[in-house]
Z-matrix of the N, CA and C atoms (Angstrom, degrees):
N
C 1 1.518
C 2 1.520 1 106.01
N 3 1.246 2 122.56 1 -39.82
C 4 1.431 3 120.91 2 -171.36
C 5 1.561 4 110.41 3 -71.70
N 6 1.362 5 112.29 4 -37.18
C 7 1.515 6 116.94 5 177.86
C 8 1.539 7 108.22 6 -65.30
N 9 1.266 8 115.94 7 -44.72
C 10 1.520 9 122.43 8 179.47
C 11 1.561 10 108.70 9 -58.42
N 12 1.262 11 115.46 10 -49.82
C 13 1.507 12 118.95 11 179.41
C 14 1.492 13 115.05 12 -61.88
N 15 1.350 14 112.90 13 -38.50
C 16 1.458 15 118.99 14 179.48
C 17 1.521 16 111.01 15 -62.41
N 18 1.373 17 113.42 16 -44.35
C 19 1.443 18 116.79 17 -176.44
C 20 1.574 19 112.39 18 -73.79
N 21 1.275 20 118.22 19 -30.48
C 22 1.440 21 125.16 20 171.04
C 23 1.541 22 113.14 21 -60.36
N 24 1.338 23 109.71 22 -45.25
C 25 1.476 24 115.03 23 178.09
C 26 1.501 25 111.57 24 -63.83
N 27 1.335 26 114.92 25 -45.76
C 28 1.561 27 117.71 26 -176.85
C 29 1.484 28 111.14 27 -58.72
N 30 1.394 29 115.89 28 -41.97
C 31 1.457 30 118.38 29 178.98
C 32 1.531 31 110.46 30 -69.77
N 33 1.294 32 120.65 31 -34.83
C 34 1.378 33 119.64 32 179.94
C 35 1.566 34 111.99 33 -68.33
N 36 1.341 35 116.02 34 -41.78
C 37 1.456 36 119.10 35 -179.00
C 38 1.588 37 108.05 36 -70.10
N 39 1.281 38 116.64 37 -34.30
C 40 1.488 39 119.23 38 177.61
C 41 1.651 40 110.80 39 -60.26
N 42 1.361 41 116.21 40 -40.10
C 43 1.382 42 120.66 41 178.53
C 44 1.531 43 118.06 42 -75.44
N 45 1.332 44 112.67 43 -10.12
C 46 1.537 45 120.28 44 178.46
C 47 1.594 46 109.27 45 -61.88
N 48 1.305 47 111.72 46 161.85
C 49 1.429 48 117.01 47 168.23
C 50 1.543 49 114.07 48 -69.12
N 51 1.264 50 115.30 49 156.57
C 52 1.579 51 119.55 50 -167.44
C 53 1.592 52 106.17 51 -74.07
N 54 1.314 53 120.78 52 -17.17
C 55 1.447 54 118.45 53 -177.50
C 56 1.500 55 113.32 54 -90.89
N 57 1.390 56 119.45 55 -5.49
C 58 1.473 57 126.01 56 176.14
C 59 1.366 58 114.46 57 -68.57
N 60 1.333 59 118.20 58 133.78
C 61 1.481 60 125.88 59 -176.63
C 62 1.524 61 114.64 60 -54.33
N 63 1.311 62 121.62 61 -49.34
C 64 1.553 63 120.20 62 178.23
C 65 1.482 64 112.69 63 -56.70
N 66 1.330 65 115.95 64 -41.64
C 67 1.628 66 118.07 65 176.96
C 68 1.443 67 111.64 66 -63.98
N 69 1.314 68 118.45 67 -42.29
C 70 1.481 69 125.91 68 179.67
C 71 1.508 70 108.73 69 -57.95
N 72 1.325 71 113.28 70 -47.65
C 73 1.520 72 116.92 71 -175.31
C 74 1.573 73 109.17 72 -74.58
N 75 1.339 74 118.06 73 -34.24
C 76 1.359 75 120.05 74 178.22
C 77 1.549 76 117.28 75 -65.58
N 78 1.264 77 114.93 76 -34.22
C 79 1.496 78 120.08 77 -177.57
C 80 1.562 79 110.87 78 -102.14
N 81 1.342 80 119.17 79 0.22
C 82 1.455 81 120.80 80 -178.27
C 83 1.574 82 109.30 81 -83.31
N 84 1.328 83 111.08 82 166.65
C 85 1.502 84 121.37 83 170.02
C 86 1.551 85 110.50 84 -138.02
N 87 1.324 86 111.97 85 156.26
C 88 1.508 87 112.38 86 -179.84
C 89 1.532 88 108.89 87 -77.00
N 90 1.264 89 115.14 88 152.95
C 91 1.510 90 119.87 89 -178.18
C 92 1.387 91 113.41 90 -73.93
N 93 1.291 92 119.09 91 -26.43
C 94 1.497 93 119.71 92 178.69
C 95 1.503 94 105.67 93 -143.23
N 96 1.388 95 115.66 94 146.57
C 97 1.352 96 122.29 95 -177.26
C 98 1.578 97 112.36 96 -86.83
N 99 1.268 98 118.20 97 166.35
C 100 1.389 99 121.95 98 177.98
C 101 1.488 100 114.30 99 -76.18
N 102 1.270 101 120.76 100 140.70
C 103 1.458 102 125.05 101 179.29
C 104 1.558 103 113.67 102 -99.28
N 105 1.330 104 117.02 103 18.72
C 106 1.473 105 122.60 104 179.05
C 107 1.524 106 108.46 105 -73.60
N 108 1.217 107 118.41 106 158.49
C 109 1.441 108 124.06 107 173.24
C 110 1.478 109 108.79 108 -82.22
N 111 1.371 110 116.62 109 164.82
C 112 1.370 111 125.51 110 174.18
C 113 1.550 112 110.90 111 94.70
N 114 1.311 113 113.18 112 -169.00
C 115 1.492 114 119.00 113 -176.30
C 116 1.512 115 112.95 114 -63.86
N 117 1.284 116 116.69 115 146.26
C 118 1.468 117 116.27 116 174.86
C 119 1.595 118 114.49 117 -60.41
N 120 1.303 119 121.38 118 153.21
C 121 1.446 120 121.57 119 175.69
C 122 1.474 121 111.40 120 -69.31
N 123 1.380 122 112.28 121 154.77
C 124 1.451 123 115.01 122 -178.01
C 125 1.557 124 105.26 123 -77.99
N 126 1.335 125 113.97 124 142.88
C 127 1.447 126 118.93 125 173.74
C 128 1.563 127 109.58 126 -114.51
N 129 1.352 128 109.74 127 156.84
C 130 1.479 129 114.08 128 -179.74
C 131 1.446 130 115.46 129 -59.92
N 132 1.272 131 117.59 130 -44.12
C 133 1.443 132 126.91 131 177.82
C 134 1.476 133 111.92 132 -54.40
N 135 1.287 134 119.95 133 -36.49
C 136 1.505 135 125.09 134 178.90
C 137 1.604 136 106.41 135 -71.04
N 138 1.293 137 113.86 136 -43.26
C 139 1.546 138 116.98 137 177.18
C 140 1.480 139 109.28 138 -63.87
N 141 1.357 140 121.15 139 -37.33
C 142 1.438 141 124.15 140 -177.58
C 143 1.555 142 108.30 141 -68.41
N 144 1.340 143 115.91 142 -40.79
C 145 1.433 144 119.25 143 -176.97
C 146 1.552 145 108.50 144 -68.76
N 147 1.334 146 118.93 145 -40.56
C 148 1.385 147 121.73 146 177.74
C 149 1.554 148 112.98 147 -62.05
N 150 1.349 149 116.12 148 -41.20
C 151 1.499 150 119.58 149 178.65
C 152 1.545 151 108.87 150 -68.44
N 153 1.296 152 121.83 151 -44.96
C 154 1.371 153 123.86 152 177.26
C 155 1.598 154 112.05 153 -56.82
N 156 1.227 155 114.86 154 -44.43
C 157 1.512 156 121.59 155 178.33
C 158 1.450 157 111.49 156 -62.57
N 159 1.369 158 118.83 157 -43.73
C 160 1.405 159 119.85 158 179.16
C 161 1.473 160 115.12 159 -66.36
N 162 1.320 161 115.99 160 -23.25
C 163 1.519 162 121.81 161 -178.46
C 164 1.544 163 110.23 162 -101.25
N 165 1.323 164 117.71 163 15.65
C 166 1.488 165 123.38 164 179.57
C 167 1.508 166 114.71 165 49.14
N 168 1.411 167 113.06 166 44.06
C 169 1.436 168 121.39 167 173.29
C 170 1.512 169 103.85 168 -103.67
N 171 1.343 170 117.70 169 137.26
C 172 1.535 171 123.75 170 178.17
C 173 1.458 172 107.13 171 -60.70
N 174 1.351 173 119.44 172 122.77
C 175 1.413 174 124.52 173 -174.98
C 176 1.680 175 107.56 174 -71.85
N 177 1.299 176 115.00 175 -34.54
C 178 1.415 177 117.87 176 -179.28
C 179 1.492 178 113.04 177 -79.45
N 180 1.416 179 120.29 178 -30.70
C 181 1.400 180 121.23 179 -171.38
C 182 1.583 181 113.18 180 -110.86
N 183 1.348 182 116.41 181 15.05
C 184 1.422 183 115.67 182 -177.46
C 185 1.499 184 114.72 183 -70.72
N 186 1.383 185 118.44 184 -28.15
C 187 1.430 186 119.79 185 173.64
C 188 1.486 187 117.62 186 -60.34
N 189 1.294 188 113.17 187 -33.33
C 190 1.524 189 116.58 188 175.41
C 191 1.489 190 109.77 189 -63.70
N 192 1.319 191 114.56 190 -48.81
C 193 1.541 192 120.93 191 -175.39
C 194 1.476 193 106.79 192 -64.06
N 195 1.387 194 119.81 193 -39.31
C 196 1.451 195 122.96 194 -175.89
C 197 1.531 196 112.83 195 -65.46
N 198 1.319 197 117.23 196 -26.57
C 199 1.350 198 121.32 197 179.25
C 200 1.570 199 117.27 198 -57.43
N 201 1.343 200 110.57 199 -34.71
C 202 1.463 201 119.69 200 176.80
C 203 1.581 202 108.39 201 -92.69
N 204 1.306 203 118.85 202 103.44
C 205 1.421 204 124.62 203 -169.45
C 206 1.637 205 111.63 204 -57.72
N 207 1.357 206 113.78 205 -43.92
C 208 1.460 207 116.62 206 -178.15
C 209 1.511 208 113.52 207 -68.21
N 210 1.445 209 115.32 208 -42.89
C 211 1.389 210 120.33 209 175.11
C 212 1.493 211 115.36 210 -58.06
N 213 1.376 212 114.92 211 -43.09
C 214 1.425 213 122.26 212 176.95
C 215 1.449 214 114.68 213 -59.48
N 216 1.376 215 119.59 214 -47.31
C 217 1.361 216 124.66 215 179.88
C 218 1.466 217 111.79 216 -65.68
N 219 1.375 218 119.44 217 -38.19
C 220 1.475 219 117.87 218 172.80
C 221 1.402 220 115.05 219 -66.74
N 222 1.244 221 118.67 220 -36.85
C 223 1.578 222 122.41 221 177.54
C 224 1.501 223 110.29 222 -68.78
N 225 1.344 224 117.96 223 -36.44
C 226 1.504 225 117.11 224 178.04
C 227 1.539 226 108.40 225 -66.29
N 228 1.405 227 117.71 226 -43.91
C 229 1.376 228 118.45 227 -179.85
C 230 1.444 229 115.03 228 -56.62
N 231 1.361 230 113.99 229 -51.42
C 232 1.535 231 119.82 230 175.13
C 233 1.463 232 112.65 231 -52.98
N 234 1.159 233 120.06 232 -51.14
C 235 1.514 234 126.06 233 -172.26
C 236 1.532 235 114.82 234 -73.19
N 237 1.302 236 114.12 235 -37.72
C 238 1.420 237 112.57 236 178.14
C 239 1.546 238 109.85 237 -79.13
N 240 1.285 239 119.61 238 -24.94
C 241 1.496 240 118.68 239 171.09
C 242 1.610 241 112.11 240 -65.07
N 243 1.320 242 110.94 241 -44.69
C 244 1.523 243 115.01 242 175.21
C 245 1.415 244 109.54 243 -62.91
N 246 1.265 245 121.35 244 -46.19
C 247 1.386 246 124.05 245 -176.52
C 248 1.605 247 114.08 246 -56.71
N 249 1.426 248 110.60 247 -42.06
C 250 1.484 249 116.21 248 178.43
C 251 1.491 250 110.85 249 -72.09
N 252 1.272 251 120.84 250 -33.89
C 253 1.424 252 120.64 251 176.52
C 254 1.464 253 111.01 252 -64.98
N 255 1.360 254 119.38 253 -45.81
C 256 1.420 255 120.88 254 177.37
C 257 1.534 256 117.10 255 -63.52
N 258 1.304 257 111.99 256 -34.95
C 259 1.513 258 119.77 257 176.30
C 260 1.572 259 110.95 258 -68.20
N 261 1.316 260 114.04 259 -40.60
C 262 1.493 261 117.40 260 177.62
C 263 1.501 262 111.64 261 -63.14
N 264 1.490 263 111.37 262 -47.61
C 265 1.457 264 116.60 263 -175.04
C 266 1.556 265 108.76 264 -62.51
N 267 1.328 266 118.33 265 -36.57
C 268 1.508 267 119.67 266 -177.33
C 269 1.487 268 109.19 267 -72.36
N 270 1.330 269 117.62 268 -33.35
C 271 1.524 270 117.17 269 176.14
C 272 1.456 271 111.06 270 -71.21
N 273 1.318 272 121.21 271 -35.10
C 274 1.514 273 122.01 272 178.13
C 275 1.509 274 111.13 273 -69.68
N 276 1.337 275 113.98 274 -39.43
C 277 1.523 276 115.97 275 173.62
C 278 1.500 277 112.29 276 -58.24
N 279 1.356 278 113.07 277 -50.91
C 280 1.483 279 116.76 278 179.65
C 281 1.546 280 113.92 279 -57.87
N 282 1.340 281 116.04 280 -38.72
C 283 1.493 282 121.74 281 177.19
C 284 1.570 283 109.55 282 -59.77
N 285 1.423 284 112.51 283 -50.37
C 286 1.435 285 118.40 284 -178.84
C 287 1.524 286 115.19 285 -59.06
N 288 1.341 287 114.25 286 -40.03
C 289 1.548 288 119.43 287 176.01
C 290 1.455 289 110.34 288 -64.27
N 291 1.392 290 116.82 289 -38.91
C 292 1.529 291 118.95 290 -178.10
C 293 1.520 292 111.54 291 -71.48
N 294 1.405 293 117.35 292 -35.96
C 295 1.513 294 118.90 293 -173.75
C 296 1.540 295 107.12 294 -88.08
N 297 1.322 296 118.75 295 -19.25
C 298 1.494 297 115.93 296 178.35
C 299 1.524 298 108.55 297 -119.33
N 300 1.377 299 114.04 298 87.85
C 301 1.451 300 117.36 299 -178.14
C 302 1.534 301 111.29 300 -59.41
N 303 1.276 302 112.77 301 156.81
C 304 1.547 303 118.37 302 -177.83
C 305 1.521 304 109.19 303 -62.78
N 306 1.322 305 116.92 304 150.42
C 307 1.426 306 124.69 305 -178.46
C 308 1.675 307 105.78 306 -61.95
N 309 1.324 308 113.33 307 145.24
C 310 1.362 309 116.21 308 177.74
C 311 1.493 310 108.55 309 -78.57
N 312 1.369 311 120.65 310 135.55
C 313 1.449 312 121.66 311 178.40
C 314 1.539 313 114.16 312 -54.44
N 315 1.338 314 116.29 313 147.42
C 316 1.486 315 121.42 314 176.21
C 317 1.509 316 105.95 315 -68.86
N 318 1.396 317 117.24 316 137.22
C 319 1.398 318 121.11 317 178.41
C 320 1.596 319 111.09 318 -69.74
N 321 1.280 320 115.18 319 144.66
C 322 1.408 321 123.20 320 178.35
C 323 1.503 322 112.92 321 -134.93
N 324 1.275 323 117.77 322 152.65
C 325 1.527 324 121.27 323 176.01
C 326 1.492 325 111.40 324 -74.54
N 327 1.401 326 112.46 325 139.63
C 328 1.432 327 120.31 326 176.54
C 329 1.589 328 109.02 327 -67.87
N 330 1.264 329 120.62 328 133.97
C 331 1.454 330 122.21 329 177.62
C 332 1.510 331 113.33 330 -69.58
N 333 1.314 332 120.66 331 -16.98
C 334 1.444 333 122.17 332 -176.29
C 335 1.544 334 112.77 333 -97.15
N 336 1.356 335 112.89 334 -41.31
C 337 1.596 336 115.90 335 -176.25
C 338 1.483 337 112.21 336 -118.94
N 339 1.382 338 120.53 337 -2.33
C 340 1.398 339 123.22 338 -175.31
C 341 1.377 340 121.79 339 62.65
N 342 1.430 341 119.43 340 10.61
C 343 1.502 342 123.19 341 174.37
C 344 1.539 343 105.72 342 -75.88
N 345 1.404 344 115.83 343 154.87
C 346 1.374 345 123.19 344 174.78
C 347 1.489 346 107.31 345 -78.00
N 348 1.401 347 113.88 346 129.68
C 349 1.479 348 121.03 347 177.07
C 350 1.553 349 112.41 348 -111.49
């Protein structure tokens, strides 16, 4: 639900007039970066890029698709459904691997001392 809402909001803001505050903020950048030590702060456009990539939407051409509202909503519906199916399948596989530990190897005699290992 969060991914779907995030993508719907991005398309909505992209279709806004250029003078609207949400569009100005979404496409703006700070004039100077922070001089603090450590990892750089997370930016909205990095989060948007990660979300688009996770849903198999072209990161470079998303704005052309978002211009057409009905096409954008259809694409969001398709990709988020596929994303959720893949996420659910991966979680189920992880649960199965955790609940069914690997079979213990068959014992075999040591070639040096003939003990069973």
